[in-house]
N, C-alpha and C positions, 0 to 999 in steps of 0.2 A: 302268790301275789295277785291281786285283783286290779285290773286297769279299767278306768272309765274312759271311754272314747266317744267322740261324736264326729261322724264323717257323713257327708251327703254328696252324691254325685249322680248324674244320669248320662248315659252314652248319647253321642250325637245321633246314632242310628235310631234310638228310641225317640228322641226329640223330633226327628224328621218324620216319624210315623205318627206324631201327635200324642205320644205317651209321655207322661211325666213320672216315670218309674225310677225310684231311687234305690241305692244299694247302701248297706252299712258294712263298713269294714272294721275289723277288730285287729289291733296289733298286740302281740304278746311277746315280749323279749325279741323284738325285731322280726318276728315271724307273722306274716300276714294271714289272718283267718278271715275268709269272706262270708258274708251272710246277705242274702237278698231279703230285704224286709218289705218292700213294696209300699213304703210310706213316703209321702212327699215331705220334703224339708229335712232339717237336721233332727236326728233321733239319738237318744242316749242308750247305752247298753252296759251291762256289767258282765264280765267274763267269769264264769264259775266252772272250773274243771273243763269239761268238753262241751259245754252248752253256752249259748249267749242268751241273756235275759234282757228284755227291753219292753217297756210299756206293759209290764205284768205278764208278758207272754214268753215262752221259752221255746227255743228251736235248736235242732242239731245243726252242725255246720252244713252249708250248702254252697255249691260253686256258683259264683255270680259271673256275669259278663266281664271281660277284661276291659275296664273303663278307667279313665283318668279320674282321680279323686283328690280331694284336699282334706287334710285333717283340720277340723274346726276347733277341736278342743281335746287335750289329753291331760289326764291328771291321775296320780296314783291314789288309791283309796286304801283304807285300813279297816279292819273289823275288830270291834270290841264285843265280848260276850260277858254278860253280868247276871248275877242272881240276887233274888230278894224273896222273902217270904210274905205271904198274906196271913192275916189272923185266921186260925183254923175254925172258921164259922161259915157254913154254907150260905147263909143269907148275905153276909158281908162280901163273900167272894162273888156272888152273883151281881151285887151292886157294883163292885169294882169292874167286873166284866162289862157291865152296861156303860160305865163311864168311858171305857176304851173301845166300845163297839164303833164300827165305821160311822163317821159323822158326828160322834158324841164328844170327842175330845175338844176342849176349848180351842178356838182358832188361835188365840194368843199363845197357847202352849205349843201347838204344832209349829207356829211361826218361829218361836224362840228356839225350838229344836233345829229347824232348818238354818236359822241365822248363825248357829254355832258351828255349822259345817257338817251336820248329819245328813247324809244322802238318803238313807233308809233306816227304819227302825221297826223291829218286830218283837212282840212279847208272846211267849208261850207259857202255858200253865199246866202243871200236873199236881193234883192234890192242892196244896197251898203253896207250892214252890213255883216261882216264876223264873223264866230264863229270857233275857233280852239280848237281841243281836242288833248291833249298830254298825252300819257301813258309814264311814266318815271320810271326808276329803282331807287334803294335806293341811288345811287351815285349822282343823279341829284340835283343840287343846282342852283336856278335862278341867284344868285349873281356870282357864278363861271361861269355860261354860259355867262353872260354879260361881264365878264372879258375876257373870251376866245374870244368872238366876237370882242371886242375892240382891241385885239391883232392879229386879223386875217384880213389882207388887203382885201382878197377876200370877206369875210363876210361884211366888211365895204362897199365895192363896191356894193354888192347885196343890202344891206340895203338902201344905197343912191338911187339906181335905183328904189327900191320898194316904197320909200317915195314919188316918183313922182306920184304914183297911190294911195297911202294911205293918210288918214287924221285922226287925233286924234279924239276920241270920245269927245263930248262937255264937259264932266266932267273929262277928263283925265288930270293928272298933266302935266305941261310943259315938253316937250321932251319925253313923254311916248306914245308909239303907241298901243301896245297890253295891254289890261286891264284884270286882272283876274276877272272872274265872280263868284258870290256868288251862291252856290247850295242852292235852297230853297225847293226842293222836291226830295224824293227817294222812289220808289216803293219797299216795303220790303215784 
């Protein structure tokens, strides 16, 4: 289970010495895991196995000062893993990759994804098979996301454009592009 937490605090000792040094604390099943992150203000992190990931950086557990802290926000997140194929055409695959390169996705699309409760989304490619990982918050509902998309003309335009590059998996139901994958192993 992955928990998203946001905690910020600094010790009186550090404040007296003119430092504004903050600590992030991660709680997992009531067990406190402390990480010193050195960032001012509230930061957000995701707990993966024995690492904390925040702001795109990853670090091992570290012991922080014993300070008073307040939990700013705690919510449970879920992960969805999906698959879809691209048309087996090298030129089309390169074009598709360009649409998804950093900064190239339409801002209305990325905003609609966030508005649906998606915290993080990554797409991986091997050959012409894509694999998508979505970390979502408790408000995410696939049916609600589909309804939001159907009522958003910009999303509909994007989906029509992307369908020119994509093709359904051979076992996908009619009209379904991305198929949720079954988790068959987890290292515990």
